N, C-alpha and C positions, 0 to 999 in steps of 0.2 A: 282256611285250615286251623283247626283248633286242637290243642294237645295240652295237657298239664305239664307243668315245670318238672315234676318228678319223672313223667314219662320221656319228656324231651332230653333230660340229662341222663337217662338210664344207660345208654350205649357208652358215653363218656365215662360214667362211673364204673361200669363193669368192665370195660376193655380199654380204658385210657388213662391218661394223666392230664393234669392241668396246673398252669402256674399264673400268677399275675407278675409281669415282668416291669410294670411301672413306667412304660414308654410305649408310644404308638407302634404297633406291629406293622411294619410298611411293606414286608414281603415274607414269603417263607418258601423253602425249596428242599427237596431231598437230593442228596449226591447220587450220582449215576450208579454208585455200588449199593445203595439203599440202606447203608449201615449208620448214616449220619443225616440229621434234619438240621437245617439253619433258619433261625428267625432273625430277620433284619429289623433293627429297632430305630426309632427316632433319636435315641441318645448316641448313635454311632456304633453301637456294638452289634455283634452278632452272637446270638446264643445257640450253642450246639448241643443237641440231645441224641441219645441212642434210642431209635424207635423200637428196639427188641429188648431193652433194658430199662424199665421204668424206675428202678431202684438207683441207677447210676446218676451221679450229680450232673446237672446241666452246667456247661462251661460258659463264661462270658468272655468274649474275644473282643478286644478294642480293635475295630476295623477301620473307622473314618473319624475325622475331626468334623463334627457335625453330624446330621442323619446319615444312616446307611439307607440310601433310597430304594435299593433294589437288590435281590439275590436271585441267582439262577444256578442250576446244576452246571459244572465246569465240563469240559470235554471228556475226561476220564473219570475223576473223582474229586471230591471237594466242590467249592463253590467260586462263582464269580460274583463280585460285589461292586456297586457303584455308589458314590457318596456325594455329599455336599462340598467336599473338599477337592472336587475335580479329579479324584483318583478312581482307577479301575484296579481292583485288587482280586487276588486269589487267596482263598482261605482253604488250607489243607485240612483234611479230616482230623489231624491231630491239633488243630487250632493255629498253626503257624500262618502268618500273613505276609504276602509277597506282592510288592507292587508291579501290576503289569504295565500300566502306563499313568502318567500325569497328564490329563487332558485340559488343564487349565484351572488355577487356583480359585477363580471366581465363577466357575462352572458347576452346575449340578449334573452328575451322571445318573440319569434316571432310567435310561433305556438300554439294556444289556441283553445279549444273546449269545448262546454257545451251542456246539453241535457235537457229538461223539466223532465226527469225521475229522475233527481238528480245526474247527472255525470258531473264533470268538469275535464279536462285534459290540461296540459301544458307540452311542450317539451323544453329541455334545454340540449344542447349537445347530448350525446347518449342515454339520458333518457326520458321517458315519466312519469310524475307524475299524478296519478289520485286521485282526491278528491271527497267527497260528497258534497251535496248542503249547508252543514254547514261548510265546509273548512277542514273537517278532512281528513287526507292523508289515502288513502285506500291501495295503493300500488305504487311501482316503477318499471317500465318496462324497462330493460336494452336492448340495440340494438347493433349491431356489428359495427355501424358507427353513425355519427351525424344524428339525425333526421330532415328531411327537410320539413315534412308536417304531419299533422294527421288529421283524420276524424272518427266520430262516425256514426254508422249504424242508421237506421230510429227508432229503438227501444231503442237506447242508451245501448245496451248489449254488442256490440263489438266495438273495436276500432283499427284502422288500421294506421300504420306509415310508411313513405316512408324513405329510406336511401339508401346508396351506395348499388348496386347490387340487389335492389328489395324492398319488403316491408314485414311487419310483421303483422299478424292478431291475435288479443288477445280478449279473453272473459273477460269483466270487472269484473264478479262475480266469476270467477274461483278460487278455493281453491289453486290449483297448477298452476302457470303461466307458460304455455308451448305454445309458439306462433306458428301458421301456417306461415312458411317462403315462401313468394311468390317470387321466383328468376328469375331474368333476369340481366344480366351483364350490368353494366353501372351506371351512375349517374342519380338517380331519384330526382326530384325536388319538387314534390308536389303530393298529392293524393286525390281522391274521392271515395265514395262507392255508388253504385246503390241504389236507394230509397228501393228496396226490398231486399237488402243485397246480390244480386246474383252475382255481379261483382265488382271488384276493378281496378281502372285506375290511373296510375302515369304518371305525365309529366316528360319528359327525357331532359337531358342537350343538347342533340344533335338534338333539335327541332322536337321531335316527341313524341307519346304517347305509353304506353304499358299497356295492361290489361289482367286480369285473370278472367276466368269463374270458380267461385268458386266450382260449382257442380263437375266439372272433371279436373279442372286446365288447361283448354285449353288456350293457349296463344292467344293474339290479338295485332296486330301491326298496328299502326295508324300513318302515315307519311305524308311527303309533305308539311310541314309547312316552310314558310321563316323565321319566328322567333320563339323564344321560348314561350311555352305556359305557362303563368303564372297565368291564370285564367280559371275555367272549372266547369261545373256543370250540373247535370241531371235535364231535365224538370219535371214538376209535375208528369206526367204519367210514366217517366223512359224510354220512347220510344226513347228519343234523348239525346245525350251527347253534350252540347254546349261548345265551346271552343274558346278562344282568340288566337292570335299568327299569324294569317293570315290577308289579306287585306279585310276580311269578316268575318262574324260569321260562323264558321264551325260546322255543327252538323252531329255527327255520329249515324246511326240507330242502336238501340239496340232492334230490333224486326226482325222477319223473317230470323233468322240465323245470322243477323249482329252483329257487323260490319265487320265480316270476310267475304271477298268477296264482300263487298258492298262499293260503293262510297259515300262519304259524301255529304251532302246538303249544299250549300254555299248561305247565304243570306246577304243582306245590304252591298255589296263590290262596288267597282269600282273606288275608289279615290286614290289608291295606297298608303293608309295609314293603318298601322297595328292596328287591334283590340287590346286593352290593357286589358280590363276588360269585363266580362259578368256576368249577374246575372238572374236566371230563375224565372219567376213568380211563387209564391207559389200555385196558383189556377188554372192557365191557360196555355196553350202552347204558352207562349209568352216570349222573351227573351230580357232583356235590355243590351245594349253594349255601351261600351266607346271606343274611339279611341286616337291615339297618338296625334291627333291634337286638341283634347278637344270636338269633336263631341259626343253627347250622343243622342241615339235612342232607340225605341223599335220596335220589328219586331214579326209579328205573324207567327208562324212556318207554319201552313197549307196554307196560302195564299201568304206569302212573304210580306204582307203589312207592309210598313215602316211608323212609326210615329216619326218624329224628335222631341227631348226634349230640347236640348241645342246646341247652334252653337259652331263651332270650334273657336280657336284663345285663349284659356285660359290655355294652357298646356296639357300635356297628361293625360288622365283619369286614376287616380291610385286607386279609391275605388268606390264601387257600390253595392247598396243593396235595396231589396224590404222590406216593413214591412210585418208582418206574415199574414195580411189580404189581401196583394196585392193593397191596396188603396193608398200607398205612394211609392215614389221612391226617393231615395238620391244618390248624387254623389260627388266626389271631385276629384281635380287634383294636380299634382306636383307643381304647382305655388300657391296653397292655394285657389283656387276658388272652391266654393262649392254650390250645389244647392239642394232644396227639393221640390218635386211636389206632390200635393195632387190630385190624379186623381178621388177621390169620390166627390170632391168639386163641387157644382152646380153653 
């Protein structure tokens, strides 16, 4: 895929704003209310911006001692963050920081999830701790090895954690915690669940994916990646699993009996640069993708139409997120460059 730098930056210049934040952008998320976006940085801060008011100053919030490893939308508004200091924190839209839990001073809190139903979860070591919306610890879920990823289902009723030799699936409200163990030998490094709760898919250390159809335990093997898949997600309909880790956006079909026996669809490739991050639009069959050279684009699944968002040359894309309405897209890179685009702006 070839495009000039001027063309690739046109959307960012016309409908967006960008900043250099001088620290690795480790994550980005929009609050559930859609009025605030937060960029998690390697210097321990969270930068807050108003996606509808580009003239408003960005606020620097001191969130963690060490890197702010991750940020996700909290249950209602604001954000949950995890850091190098072993703390799980809530950052309100006004920038106030509240500690939800201290999970160990020598622990990194890298994997955090929350659901509007009032469920929060954070992984440290071999444990996943589950909290309610008020910060009360509901339960601690123990795993056979270090947890490498967590995800909640579409209703917030189940939580799945990836770890060595597979994944464990739990019911949040169960009186007796007894997980369903999804076994596959090897190192599993991340996990997603189908929007309908029908499938679980993990990323593998050896640059492949493994999945389970929960109805009957059918295994699914998805391979052929030149690099590790560090970002993946299902499209709104659940028909496609979009993944990074290749020189294009790789989409596996989850319909018509797929992905078993089906070839993936590859979109927006051709420049011999690996896709590093993907984010699926919350309303339409559109995928945003970031690449190792800093290029950010959007691609429509049905037509393959590509819309460049930001030009290459600013470091590998390390964070990418849509707002809940899909009207805004935010991204950040390893060099600290970040951008925010308002697609609803006239």
